[in-house]
N, C-alpha and C positions, 0 to 999 in steps of 0.2 A: 492864483494870486486871490488874497483875501480883499474883502471890501473895507474900505477905511470908514467903518461906521462906529458910533460911539454910543454908548448908554450913559445918560447923565441923570442923576437921581440927587434931588434936593427938595426938602419940604417948604422952602422959602420961594414964594412966587416971583419976587423981584430977581432974586440970584437966578432961577430957571430962565426967565424972560431974558436977562442979561447974557447968559451963557449961550442962549440958543442964538442970539443976534451974532454973538462971537463966533461960534462954530459955523454959522451961515457965511459970514464975512471972511473966514479962513477956508471956506470951500469943504467942510465936512458935513457928512450926514449924520445927524443926532438924533436919536429918540429921546425925549426929555420926560421924566417921570417925577411925580410928587410922592409916590408911595413905593417903598421897596419892594413890596410884594408885586406889584405891576412890572417892575423891572425885572424881577426874577422869572415871571411869566414870559416876557419878551426873550430873556435870555435863554429860556428853555426851548424856545420855537426858532431862533437863529443864532448863530454863532458870532456874537459881535466880539471883535477883537480888543476894544477898549471899553472899560468902565470906569467912569469918574463919580464918586459919590461924597456926599456930605457925611460927616461922622454923626452929628448930633441931630437925630429925628426921633421923633415920639413913638411910632410904632416897631420900629427895628433900627438899632443903630448901624453905621456903616461898617463896623467891625464884623457884626453878625452877617450883614449883607455880603462882604467880602469872602467870607468863608463859605457861603451858600453860592456865590458865583464860582468859587473853585471847584465847588463840587459838580457843577453843571459844565464848565469850561476852564479846565485847569490851566489852558495855554493863554488865556485872556490876561491883558495887562490890566491891573487894577490900582487906580490912583484915588487917595483921598484928597477932598478939596474942602477944608474947613476951616473955621476961626477956632477951632478947638482942638487942634493937633497936640498942643502941650498937655493937655487935660487928659487925653487918651495914650500920650506918649509915644514918640516917633519908633522907639525900639519895639514898643508892643504892637505898632502897626504893621511893621516888618515881620515880626513873628506870626502876626495873624494873616499874612499872604498879601499884603499890600506891596506893589512894586515901587511905591514912591508917594510922597504927598506933597500939596501945595498948600499955602496958607491964604484965607480971605483976607482983605480983598485981593484976588490975584491979578497979577500984572499979565496982560494980553501977550506980551512977548515970552515970558516964562511959561505960560499955558501952552502957547504955540511949540515952543522948543520940546516941553515934556510929551505933547502928542506926537509931534514928529519922531522924537527918540523912541516911543514905544512902537510906532508903526514900523521904523527902520529896523529895531530889533526883531519884530514879528517877522519882517519880510526876509531877514538874514537867516532867522530860525527856520523859516519855511523852505529855504533853498539850501540849508544844511551848513550855513556859515557860522564858525563859533566865535565867540568873544575871546581874544586871546591878547 
């Protein structure tokens, strides 16, 4: 059984702090990064089942990060969490490898449902159950 661990990447300190508190409150282990390159290093050392990333970051945007995560762990779920979803285009996000997206400011219940949905799908995939 995989660990319910999350990588969260956002260049905004207030967002990182808020989401860290939310992840803790929901009982998840989350490694929080402000630089996408640091998140990639962590993903290369451990198999994180879920990655949640901002899209608009100065060093590397979330689309590029998603593509690189897919190269490291193609089975990971990757969600975009951004106030710039429309600018990046939901269709482009899906084509880039995202499993879904959420818009900031995120509702805690929606985020929890998205996380649980990802972990549920991953668990079913691990035991060979198909979505039909």
